[in-house]
C-alpha positions as CSV (number, residue, x, y, z in Angstrom):
1,M,-7.4,-13.6,1.6
2,K,-6.4,-15.9,-1.2
3,E,-2.7,-16.6,-1.6
4,I,-0.5,-18.0,-4.3
5,K,3.1,-19.3,-4.1
6,P,5.9,-17.8,-6.2
7,E,6.4,-21.1,-8.0
8,E,2.8,-21.2,-9.0
9,V,3.0,-17.6,-10.3
10,K,6.2,-18.6,-12.3
11,E,4.3,-21.4,-13.9
12,L,1.4,-19.1,-14.9
13,V,3.8,-16.5,-16.3
14,D,5.8,-19.1,-18.2
15,Q,2.6,-20.6,-19.7
16,D,1.3,-17.1,-20.7
17,A,-1.8,-17.8,-18.6
18,D,-4.7,-15.3,-18.6
19,V,-3.7,-13.6,-15.4
20,T,-2.3,-10.1,-14.7
21,V,0.5,-9.5,-12.2
22,I,0.2,-6.2,-10.4
23,D,3.4,-4.9,-8.7
24,V,2.4,-2.5,-5.9
25,R,6.0,-1.4,-5.1
26,E,7.3,2.1,-5.9
27,A,8.6,2.8,-9.3
28,D,12.3,2.9,-8.2
29,E,11.9,-0.6,-6.7
30,V,10.2,-1.9,-9.8
31,A,13.0,-0.5,-12.0
32,E,15.5,-2.8,-10.1
33,G,13.6,-5.8,-11.5
34,H,10.1,-7.0,-11.8
35,I,8.2,-10.1,-13.0
36,P,7.9,-10.0,-16.9
37,G,4.7,-8.4,-18.0
38,A,3.8,-7.1,-14.5
39,K,1.9,-3.8,-14.3
40,N,3.1,-1.3,-11.8
41,I,0.4,0.4,-9.6
42,P,2.1,1.6,-6.4
43,L,0.0,0.8,-3.3
44,G,-0.5,4.4,-2.5
45,L,-2.1,5.0,-5.9
46,L,-4.2,1.9,-6.0
47,E,-7.5,3.6,-4.9
48,F,-7.0,6.2,-7.6
49,R,-6.1,3.7,-10.4
50,E,-8.6,1.0,-9.5
51,N,-10.6,2.0,-12.6
52,E,-7.8,0.5,-14.7
53,L,-8.7,-3.0,-13.4
54,D,-11.5,-5.3,-14.6
55,K,-13.6,-7.3,-12.1
56,N,-13.8,-10.1,-14.7
57,E,-10.1,-10.6,-14.8
58,D,-7.8,-12.5,-12.4
59,Y,-5.0,-10.6,-10.7
60,I,-1.9,-11.5,-8.7
61,M,-0.5,-8.9,-6.3
62,V,3.2,-8.6,-5.7
63,C,5.5,-6.4,-3.6
64,R,8.9,-6.8,-2.0
65,S,8.0,-9.2,0.8
66,G,4.2,-9.7,0.7
67,G,3.0,-7.1,3.1
68,R,2.0,-4.3,0.8
69,S,0.6,-6.7,-1.7
70,G,-1.5,-8.3,1.1
71,K,-3.0,-4.9,1.8
72,A,-3.7,-4.4,-1.9
73,T,-5.3,-7.9,-2.1
74,Q,-7.6,-7.2,0.8
75,Y,-8.6,-3.8,-0.6
76,L,-9.4,-5.2,-4.0
77,E,-11.2,-8.3,-2.6
78,E,-13.5,-6.0,-0.6
79,R,-14.4,-4.3,-3.9
80,G,-15.3,-7.5,-5.7
81,Y,-12.0,-8.2,-7.7
82,K,-10.6,-11.7,-8.2
83,V,-7.2,-11.3,-6.7
84,K,-4.5,-13.4,-4.9
85,N,-1.4,-12.3,-3.0
86,M,2.0,-13.8,-3.9
87,T,3.5,-15.0,-0.7
88,G,7.0,-13.9,0.1
89,G,7.0,-11.2,-2.6
90,M,9.9,-10.5,-4.9
91,L,12.3,-11.8,-2.1
92,A,10.9,-15.3,-2.8
93,W,10.8,-14.9,-6.6
94,D,13.4,-17.0,-8.4
95,G,12.0,-16.6,-11.9
96,S,13.3,-14.2,-14.5
97,T,13.0,-10.4,-14.1
98,Q,12.9,-7.5,-16.5
């Protein structure tokens, strides 16, 4: 599984890089604060909403601490998506939130 550090994600977000952050936490968790521009697809709905993703795009998976996003990363990798797991999750994120 490919991983990316929160500092690297912050750089990409700050630079408006061509990457999409997917937050796999539940809606109530995301409402408390999320990475600007992140798309919310709760882990339990990922298999049903996978069709919203494009295998030609790059994705960064995020959750609270890195566990759920790790599962999401493995799931999507097995299906041919270009995806990385942000280590440490939102607990390690020190960038701005929305």
